[in-house]
N, CA, C and O atoms as CSV, one atom per row, in Angstrom:
chain,resi,resn,atom,element,x,y,z
A,1,MET,N,N,-126.242,211.496,28.677
A,1,MET,CA,C,-127.320,211.925,29.769
A,1,MET,C,C,-128.580,211.181,29.242
A,1,MET,O,O,-128.708,211.122,28.019
A,2,SER,N,N,-129.452,210.651,29.972
A,2,SER,CA,C,-130.478,209.912,29.558
A,2,SER,C,C,-131.641,210.861,29.233
A,2,SER,O,O,-131.543,212.036,29.584
A,3,SER,N,N,-132.586,210.491,28.674
A,3,SER,CA,C,-133.743,211.414,28.309
A,3,SER,C,C,-134.486,211.754,29.473
A,3,SER,O,O,-134.988,212.878,29.457
A,4,ASN,N,N,-134.676,211.045,30.482
A,4,ASN,CA,C,-135.351,211.427,31.857
A,4,ASN,C,C,-134.530,212.517,32.310
A,4,ASN,O,O,-135.217,213.463,32.696
A,5,ALA,N,N,-133.352,212.691,32.387
A,5,ALA,CA,C,-132.602,213.635,32.977
A,5,ALA,C,C,-132.683,215.098,32.049
A,5,ALA,O,O,-132.786,216.237,32.505
A,6,VAL,N,N,-132.618,214.758,30.855
A,6,VAL,CA,C,-132.843,215.805,29.901
A,6,VAL,C,C,-134.513,216.473,30.059
A,6,VAL,O,O,-134.729,217.673,29.888
A,7,ALA,N,N,-135.299,215.757,30.310
A,7,ALA,CA,C,-136.717,216.103,30.381
A,7,ALA,C,C,-136.960,216.844,31.702
A,7,ALA,O,O,-137.860,217.660,31.897
A,8,ARG,N,N,-135.946,216.410,32.662
A,8,ARG,CA,C,-136.182,217.024,34.008
A,8,ARG,C,C,-135.382,218.418,34.107
A,8,ARG,O,O,-135.731,219.293,34.900
A,9,LEU,N,N,-134.267,218.559,33.227
A,9,LEU,CA,C,-133.504,219.767,33.051
A,9,LEU,C,C,-134.457,220.806,32.220
A,9,LEU,O,O,-134.386,222.027,32.356
A,10,VAL,N,N,-135.318,220.162,31.378
A,10,VAL,CA,C,-136.158,221.152,30.635
A,10,VAL,C,C,-137.282,221.668,31.366
A,10,VAL,O,O,-137.676,222.818,31.172
A,11,GLN,N,N,-137.948,220.717,32.381
A,11,GLN,CA,C,-138.846,221.199,33.168
A,11,GLN,C,C,-138.456,222.366,34.257
A,11,GLN,O,O,-139.195,223.303,34.559
A,12,LEU,N,N,-137.254,222.139,34.738
A,12,LEU,CA,C,-136.826,223.079,35.589
A,12,LEU,C,C,-136.452,224.559,34.969
A,12,LEU,O,O,-136.492,225.663,35.512
A,13,PHE,N,N,-136.097,224.201,33.717
A,13,PHE,CA,C,-135.900,225.633,32.895
A,13,PHE,C,C,-136.975,226.226,32.729
A,13,PHE,O,O,-136.987,227.440,32.935
A,14,LEU,N,N,-138.123,225.588,32.331
A,14,LEU,CA,C,-139.494,226.232,31.977
A,14,LEU,C,C,-140.138,226.805,33.342
A,14,LEU,O,O,-140.965,227.714,33.273
A,15,LYS,N,N,-139.777,226.299,34.492
A,15,LYS,CA,C,-140.539,226.904,35.678
A,15,LYS,C,C,-139.595,228.149,36.199
A,15,LYS,O,O,-140.037,228.929,37.042
A,16,ASP,N,N,-138.444,228.274,35.723
A,16,ASP,CA,C,-137.441,229.292,36.538
A,16,ASP,C,C,-137.673,230.680,35.555
A,16,ASP,O,O,-137.169,230.923,34.458
A,17,ARG,N,N,-138.614,231.483,36.359
A,17,ARG,CA,C,-138.896,232.727,35.705
A,17,ARG,C,C,-137.580,233.695,35.735
A,17,ARG,O,O,-137.295,234.377,34.751
A,18,PHE,N,N,-136.917,233.709,36.747
A,18,PHE,CA,C,-135.675,234.584,36.885
A,18,PHE,C,C,-134.908,234.206,35.840
A,18,PHE,O,O,-134.600,235.172,35.142
A,19,LEU,N,N,-134.439,233.069,35.427
A,19,LEU,CA,C,-133.647,232.676,34.379
A,19,LEU,C,C,-134.103,233.130,33.133
A,19,LEU,O,O,-133.282,233.453,32.275
A,20,HIS,N,N,-135.535,233.208,32.887
A,20,HIS,CA,C,-136.061,233.903,31.784
A,20,HIS,C,C,-135.677,235.295,31.544
A,20,HIS,O,O,-135.246,235.738,30.479
A,21,ILE,N,N,-135.888,235.995,32.711
A,21,ILE,CA,C,-135.592,237.360,32.652
A,21,ILE,C,C,-134.021,237.702,32.489
A,21,ILE,O,O,-133.659,238.652,31.795
A,22,LEU,N,N,-133.197,236.943,33.110
A,22,LEU,CA,C,-131.830,237.086,32.774
A,22,LEU,C,C,-131.472,236.790,31.319
A,22,LEU,O,O,-130.622,237.469,30.745
A,23,LEU,N,N,-132.064,235.857,30.760
A,23,LEU,CA,C,-131.843,235.455,29.363
A,23,LEU,C,C,-132.225,236.562,28.396
A,23,LEU,O,O,-131.448,236.855,27.488
A,24,LEU,N,N,-133.361,237.179,28.542
A,24,LEU,CA,C,-133.938,238.234,27.794
A,24,LEU,C,C,-133.234,239.457,28.038
A,24,LEU,O,O,-133.097,240.256,27.111
A,25,ALA,N,N,-132.730,239.719,29.278
A,25,ALA,CA,C,-131.855,240.924,29.450
A,25,ALA,C,C,-130.380,240.775,28.714
A,25,ALA,O,O,-129.741,241.725,28.263
A,26,GLY,N,N,-129.974,239.400,28.685
A,26,GLY,CA,C,-128.897,239.245,27.900
A,26,GLY,C,C,-128.874,239.528,26.357
A,26,GLY,O,O,-128.077,240.175,25.679
A,27,VAL,N,N,-129.916,238.890,26.050
A,27,VAL,CA,C,-130.357,239.028,24.464
A,27,VAL,C,C,-130.400,240.675,24.195
A,27,VAL,O,O,-129.806,241.251,23.284
A,28,MET,N,N,-131.170,241.237,25.116
A,28,MET,CA,C,-131.455,242.755,24.651
A,28,MET,C,C,-130.050,243.554,24.955
A,28,MET,O,O,-129.941,244.595,24.308
A,29,MET,N,N,-129.245,243.319,25.602
A,29,MET,CA,C,-127.797,243.758,25.955
A,29,MET,C,C,-127.128,243.581,24.658
A,29,MET,O,O,-126.687,244.530,24.009
A,30,ALA,N,N,-127.050,242.194,24.243
A,30,ALA,CA,C,-126.219,241.799,23.021
A,30,ALA,C,C,-126.728,242.557,21.787
A,30,ALA,O,O,-125.938,242.902,20.908
A,31,ALA,N,N,-128.079,242.827,21.714
A,31,ALA,CA,C,-128.554,243.611,20.660
A,31,ALA,C,C,-128.292,245.057,20.591
A,31,ALA,O,O,-127.995,245.575,19.515
A,32,PHE,N,N,-128.377,245.682,21.588
A,32,PHE,CA,C,-128.027,247.141,21.807
A,32,PHE,C,C,-126.664,247.669,21.812
A,32,PHE,O,O,-126.249,248.757,21.411
A,33,ASN,N,N,-125.989,246.586,22.399
A,33,ASN,CA,C,-124.440,246.912,22.362
A,33,ASN,C,C,-123.655,245.884,21.848
A,33,ASN,O,O,-122.996,245.270,22.687
A,34,PRO,N,N,-123.551,245.522,20.641
A,34,PRO,CA,C,-122.905,244.212,20.030
A,34,PRO,C,C,-121.485,244.531,20.371
A,34,PRO,O,O,-121.046,245.681,20.371
A,35,GLN,N,N,-120.739,243.399,20.679
A,35,GLN,CA,C,-119.294,243.205,21.027
A,35,GLN,C,C,-118.855,242.103,20.191
A,35,GLN,O,O,-119.711,241.318,19.781
A,36,GLN,N,N,-117.690,241.946,19.898
A,36,GLN,CA,C,-117.001,240.798,19.421
A,36,GLN,C,C,-116.928,239.708,20.459
A,36,GLN,O,O,-116.845,240.057,21.637
A,37,LEU,N,N,-116.950,238.398,20.149
A,37,LEU,CA,C,-116.808,237.414,21.042
A,37,LEU,C,C,-115.395,237.382,21.951
A,37,LEU,O,O,-115.394,237.037,23.133
A,38,PRO,N,N,-114.151,237.809,21.189
A,38,PRO,CA,C,-113.059,237.641,22.211
A,38,PRO,C,C,-113.204,238.830,22.976
A,38,PRO,O,O,-112.556,238.787,24.022
A,39,ALA,N,N,-113.848,239.881,22.791
A,39,ALA,CA,C,-113.735,241.117,23.791
A,39,ALA,C,C,-114.714,240.614,24.871
A,39,ALA,O,O,-114.364,240.882,26.021
A,40,LEU,N,N,-115.755,240.006,24.742
A,40,LEU,CA,C,-116.723,239.642,26.004
A,40,LEU,C,C,-115.748,238.674,26.844
A,40,LEU,O,O,-115.843,238.790,28.066
A,41,ASN,N,N,-114.821,237.732,26.349
A,41,ASN,CA,C,-114.200,236.958,27.124
A,41,ASN,C,C,-113.281,237.664,28.012
A,41,ASN,O,O,-112.974,237.172,29.098
A,42,SER,N,N,-112.843,238.739,27.634
A,42,SER,CA,C,-111.898,239.632,28.428
A,42,SER,C,C,-112.587,240.284,29.720
A,42,SER,O,O,-111.966,240.721,30.688
A,43,PHE,N,N,-114.171,240.270,29.545
A,43,PHE,CA,C,-114.666,240.923,30.740
A,43,PHE,C,C,-114.982,239.995,31.849
A,43,PHE,O,O,-115.548,240.411,32.860
A,44,ILE,N,N,-114.625,238.695,31.697
A,44,ILE,CA,C,-114.762,237.760,32.659
A,44,ILE,C,C,-113.344,237.475,33.426
A,44,ILE,O,O,-112.294,237.239,32.828
A,45,ASP,N,N,-113.494,237.540,34.948
A,45,ASP,CA,C,-112.411,237.366,35.704
A,45,ASP,C,C,-112.266,235.668,35.956
A,45,ASP,O,O,-112.848,235.069,36.860
A,46,TRP,N,N,-111.445,235.100,35.044
A,46,TRP,CA,C,-111.472,233.572,35.214
A,46,TRP,C,C,-110.971,233.204,36.378
A,46,TRP,O,O,-111.484,232.236,36.938
A,47,ARG,N,N,-109.914,233.863,36.966
A,47,ARG,CA,C,-109.199,233.330,38.126
A,47,ARG,C,C,-110.439,233.512,39.425
A,47,ARG,O,O,-110.575,232.536,40.163
A,48,THR,N,N,-111.037,234.350,39.600
A,48,THR,CA,C,-112.186,234.585,40.658
A,48,THR,C,C,-113.229,233.342,40.347
A,48,THR,O,O,-113.717,232.711,41.284
A,49,ILE,N,N,-113.530,233.037,39.009
A,49,ILE,CA,C,-114.604,232.102,38.693
A,49,ILE,C,C,-114.060,230.756,39.290
A,49,ILE,O,O,-114.789,230.033,39.969
A,50,ILE,N,N,-112.598,230.410,38.981
A,50,ILE,CA,C,-112.115,229.180,39.259
A,50,ILE,C,C,-111.904,228.940,40.781
A,50,ILE,O,O,-112.021,227.827,41.294
A,51,THR,N,N,-111.560,230.159,41.513
A,51,THR,CA,C,-111.558,230.179,42.870
A,51,THR,C,C,-113.018,229.998,43.681
A,51,THR,O,O,-113.138,229.350,44.721
A,52,LEU,N,N,-113.896,230.571,43.121
A,52,LEU,CA,C,-115.207,230.248,43.600
A,52,LEU,C,C,-115.845,228.781,43.279
A,52,LEU,O,O,-116.674,228.277,44.036
A,53,LEU,N,N,-115.428,228.196,42.196
A,53,LEU,CA,C,-115.603,226.980,41.766
A,53,LEU,C,C,-115.052,226.008,42.747
A,53,LEU,O,O,-115.772,225.098,43.157
A,54,GLY,N,N,-113.644,226.159,43.212
A,54,GLY,CA,C,-113.061,225.396,44.038
A,54,GLY,C,C,-113.551,225.550,45.566
A,54,GLY,O,O,-113.568,224.614,46.365
A,55,LEU,N,N,-113.917,226.770,45.828
A,55,LEU,CA,C,-114.550,226.745,47.271
A,55,LEU,C,C,-115.896,225.995,47.326
A,55,LEU,O,O,-116.283,225.370,48.314
A,56,MET,N,N,-116.634,226.131,46.056
A,56,MET,CA,C,-117.971,225.299,46.133
A,56,MET,C,C,-117.796,223.819,46.029
A,56,MET,O,O,-118.662,223.065,46.471
A,57,LEU,N,N,-116.669,223.361,45.440
A,57,LEU,CA,C,-116.345,221.941,45.455
A,57,LEU,C,C,-115.942,221.505,46.711
A,57,LEU,O,O,-116.341,220.416,47.124
A,58,LEU,N,N,-115.045,222.359,47.521
A,58,LEU,CA,C,-114.703,221.824,48.584
A,58,LEU,C,C,-115.682,221.823,49.770
A,58,LEU,O,O,-115.603,220.920,50.603
A,59,THR,N,N,-116.720,222.924,49.897
A,59,THR,CA,C,-117.844,222.971,50.564
A,59,THR,C,C,-118.777,221.620,50.460
A,59,THR,O,O,-119.186,220.971,51.423
A,60,LYS,N,N,-119.010,221.359,49.130
A,60,LYS,CA,C,-119.789,220.207,48.963
A,60,LYS,C,C,-119.213,219.005,49.398
A,60,LYS,O,O,-119.906,218.091,49.844
A,61,GLY,N,N,-117.853,218.933,49.288
A,61,GLY,CA,C,-117.173,217.540,49.693
A,61,GLY,C,C,-117.342,217.512,51.370
A,61,GLY,O,O,-117.489,216.426,51.931
A,62,VAL,N,N,-117.315,218.586,52.025
A,62,VAL,CA,C,-117.145,218.739,53.434
A,62,VAL,C,C,-118.723,218.311,53.775
A,62,VAL,O,O,-118.989,217.594,54.740
A,63,GLU,N,N,-119.666,218.801,52.929
A,63,GLU,CA,C,-121.084,218.374,53.332
A,63,GLU,C,C,-121.258,217.020,53.068
A,63,GLU,O,O,-121.695,216.340,53.996
A,64,VAL,N,N,-120.981,216.406,51.866
A,64,VAL,CA,C,-121.142,214.970,51.719
A,64,VAL,C,C,-120.390,214.097,52.709
A,64,VAL,O,O,-120.751,212.931,52.868
A,65,SER,N,N,-119.402,214.584,53.357
A,65,SER,CA,C,-118.624,213.675,54.201
A,65,SER,C,C,-119.447,213.762,55.711
A,65,SER,O,O,-119.101,213.080,56.675
A,66,GLY,N,N,-120.498,214.642,55.735
A,66,GLY,CA,C,-121.142,214.530,57.042
A,66,GLY,C,C,-120.679,215.381,58.096
A,66,GLY,O,O,-121.275,215.371,59.172
A,67,TYR,N,N,-119.571,216.201,57.889
A,67,TYR,CA,C,-118.890,216.993,59.050
A,67,TYR,C,C,-119.783,218.053,59.274
A,67,TYR,O,O,-119.830,218.406,60.453
A,68,PHE,N,N,-120.475,218.640,58.526
A,68,PHE,CA,C,-121.523,219.756,58.975
A,68,PHE,C,C,-122.540,219.322,59.761
A,68,PHE,O,O,-123.050,220.110,60.558
A,69,ASP,N,N,-122.955,218.105,59.666
A,69,ASP,CA,C,-123.939,217.585,60.621
A,69,ASP,C,C,-123.326,217.210,61.923
A,69,ASP,O,O,-123.951,217.379,62.970
A,70,PHE,N,N,-122.167,216.724,61.899
A,70,PHE,CA,C,-121.562,216.364,63.144
A,70,PHE,C,C,-121.202,217.685,64.096
A,70,PHE,O,O,-121.336,217.648,65.319
A,71,VAL,N,N,-120.776,218.738,63.445
A,71,VAL,CA,C,-120.499,219.763,63.933
A,71,VAL,C,C,-121.766,220.537,64.444
A,71,VAL,O,O,-121.730,221.237,65.456
A,72,GLY,N,N,-122.663,220.397,63.829
A,72,GLY,CA,C,-124.322,221.000,64.109
A,72,GLY,C,C,-124.731,220.397,65.275
A,72,GLY,O,O,-125.189,221.052,66.211
A,73,ARG,N,N,-124.584,219.012,65.299
A,73,ARG,CA,C,-125.231,218.271,66.321
A,73,ARG,C,C,-124.465,218.433,67.689
A,73,ARG,O,O,-125.059,218.414,68.767
A,74,LYS,N,N,-123.114,218.591,67.567
A,74,LYS,CA,C,-122.318,218.731,68.671
A,74,LYS,C,C,-122.435,220.347,69.469
A,74,LYS,O,O,-122.399,220.531,70.686
A,75,ILE,N,N,-122.574,221.343,68.464
A,75,ILE,CA,C,-122.917,222.602,68.952
A,75,ILE,C,C,-124.319,222.683,69.737
A,75,ILE,O,O,-124.466,223.275,70.806
A,76,ILE,N,N,-125.361,221.971,69.015
A,76,ILE,CA,C,-126.634,221.885,69.617
A,76,ILE,C,C,-126.737,221.285,71.045
A,76,ILE,O,O,-127.342,221.753,72.009
A,77,ASN,N,N,-125.970,220.081,70.958
A,77,ASN,CA,C,-126.083,219.205,72.252
A,77,ASN,C,C,-125.105,220.040,73.364
A,77,ASN,O,O,-125.150,219.687,74.542
A,78,THR,N,N,-124.208,221.174,72.945
A,78,THR,CA,C,-123.359,221.659,74.003
A,78,THR,C,C,-124.017,222.671,74.498
A,78,THR,O,O,-123.869,222.931,75.692
A,79,LEU,N,N,-124.932,223.503,73.638
A,79,LEU,CA,C,-125.425,224.838,74.166
A,79,LEU,C,C,-126.830,224.783,74.764
A,79,LEU,O,O,-127.238,225.760,75.392
A,80,HIS,N,N,-127.595,223.699,74.607
A,80,HIS,CA,C,-128.864,223.134,75.505
A,80,HIS,C,C,-130.126,224.203,75.199
A,80,HIS,O,O,-131.287,223.843,75.391
A,81,SER,N,N,-129.826,225.445,74.744
A,81,SER,CA,C,-131.108,226.154,74.754
A,81,SER,C,C,-130.875,227.153,73.198
A,81,SER,O,O,-129.836,227.380,72.579
A,82,GLU,N,N,-132.109,227.534,72.960
A,82,GLU,CA,C,-132.012,228.438,71.682
A,82,GLU,C,C,-131.431,229.787,71.924
A,82,GLU,O,O,-130.811,230.334,71.012
A,83,ARG,N,N,-131.567,230.317,72.980
A,83,ARG,CA,C,-130.841,231.573,73.332
A,83,ARG,C,C,-129.229,231.551,73.068
A,83,ARG,O,O,-128.559,232.284,72.340
A,84,ARG,N,N,-128.817,230.419,73.938
A,84,ARG,CA,C,-127.348,230.306,73.758
A,84,ARG,C,C,-127.025,229.922,72.319
A,84,ARG,O,O,-126.022,230.403,71.791
A,85,LEU,N,N,-127.748,229.156,71.712
A,85,LEU,CA,C,-127.336,228.985,70.111
A,85,LEU,C,C,-127.407,230.418,69.611
A,85,LEU,O,O,-126.349,230.894,69.202
A,86,ALA,N,N,-128.504,231.182,69.583
A,86,ALA,CA,C,-128.347,232.406,68.775
A,86,ALA,C,C,-127.275,233.252,69.265
A,86,ALA,O,O,-126.541,233.787,68.433
A,87,LEU,N,N,-127.096,233.436,70.448
A,87,LEU,CA,C,-125.886,234.164,70.875
A,87,LEU,C,C,-124.510,233.537,70.250
A,87,LEU,O,O,-123.653,234.246,69.721
A,88,PHE,N,N,-124.417,232.252,70.366
A,88,PHE,CA,C,-123.230,231.603,69.619
A,88,PHE,C,C,-123.065,232.078,68.254
A,88,PHE,O,O,-122.005,232.535,67.827
A,89,LEU,N,N,-124.358,231.936,67.440
A,89,LEU,CA,C,-123.990,232.085,65.947
A,89,LEU,C,C,-123.704,233.601,65.734
A,89,LEU,O,O,-122.888,233.955,64.883
A,90,VAL,N,N,-124.386,234.508,66.520
A,90,VAL,CA,C,-124.249,235.794,66.275
A,90,VAL,C,C,-122.744,236.374,66.500
A,90,VAL,O,O,-122.170,237.187,65.775
A,91,PHE,N,N,-122.249,235.763,67.676
A,91,PHE,CA,C,-120.686,236.172,67.986
A,91,PHE,C,C,-119.885,235.347,67.099
A,91,PHE,O,O,-118.796,235.838,66.802
A,92,SER,N,N,-120.181,234.135,66.572
A,92,SER,CA,C,-119.237,233.488,65.723
A,92,SER,C,C,-119.179,234.308,64.354
A,92,SER,O,O,-118.117,234.489,63.758
A,93,ALA,N,N,-120.267,234.731,63.958
A,93,ALA,CA,C,-120.426,235.530,62.570
A,93,ALA,C,C,-119.681,236.944,62.723
A,93,ALA,O,O,-119.071,237.466,61.790
A,94,ALA,N,N,-119.800,237.510,64.012
A,94,ALA,CA,C,-119.158,238.715,64.218
A,94,ALA,C,C,-117.492,238.410,64.229
A,94,ALA,O,O,-116.715,239.215,63.716
A,95,VAL,N,N,-117.124,237.417,64.737
A,95,VAL,CA,C,-115.772,237.081,64.987
A,95,VAL,C,C,-115.261,236.805,63.524
A,95,VAL,O,O,-114.300,237.409,63.049
A,96,LEU,N,N,-116.028,235.778,62.800
A,96,LEU,CA,C,-115.518,235.479,61.332
A,96,LEU,C,C,-115.434,236.629,60.284
A,96,LEU,O,O,-114.609,236.742,59.378
A,97,SER,N,N,-116.507,237.489,60.614
A,97,SER,CA,C,-116.388,238.675,59.628
A,97,SER,C,C,-115.316,239.692,59.945
A,97,SER,O,O,-115.036,240.538,59.096
A,98,SER,N,N,-114.703,239.665,61.100
A,98,SER,CA,C,-113.833,240.757,61.318
A,98,SER,C,C,-112.404,240.514,61.048
A,98,SER,O,O,-111.582,241.416,61.214
């Protein structure tokens, strides 16, 4: 990693207040309820983590390929109005969630 990339990561870390809160909470939890390191590993469901990682990689691959842009433009060109687009999105979400 180049020094520029490291400096950029450090700057992002310094700006992220939520990450600071989470790190502080983690240190406090570790101090008040100490666990052995192998015990902490058993609390993580690695199959779920790997599945989510695979889905994120797949989604990023589809995004980089430009397929999302293609489908989005096709839908917008087909529906012609914001009202139809809103109805389409609501009904699509309802169908996909059931």
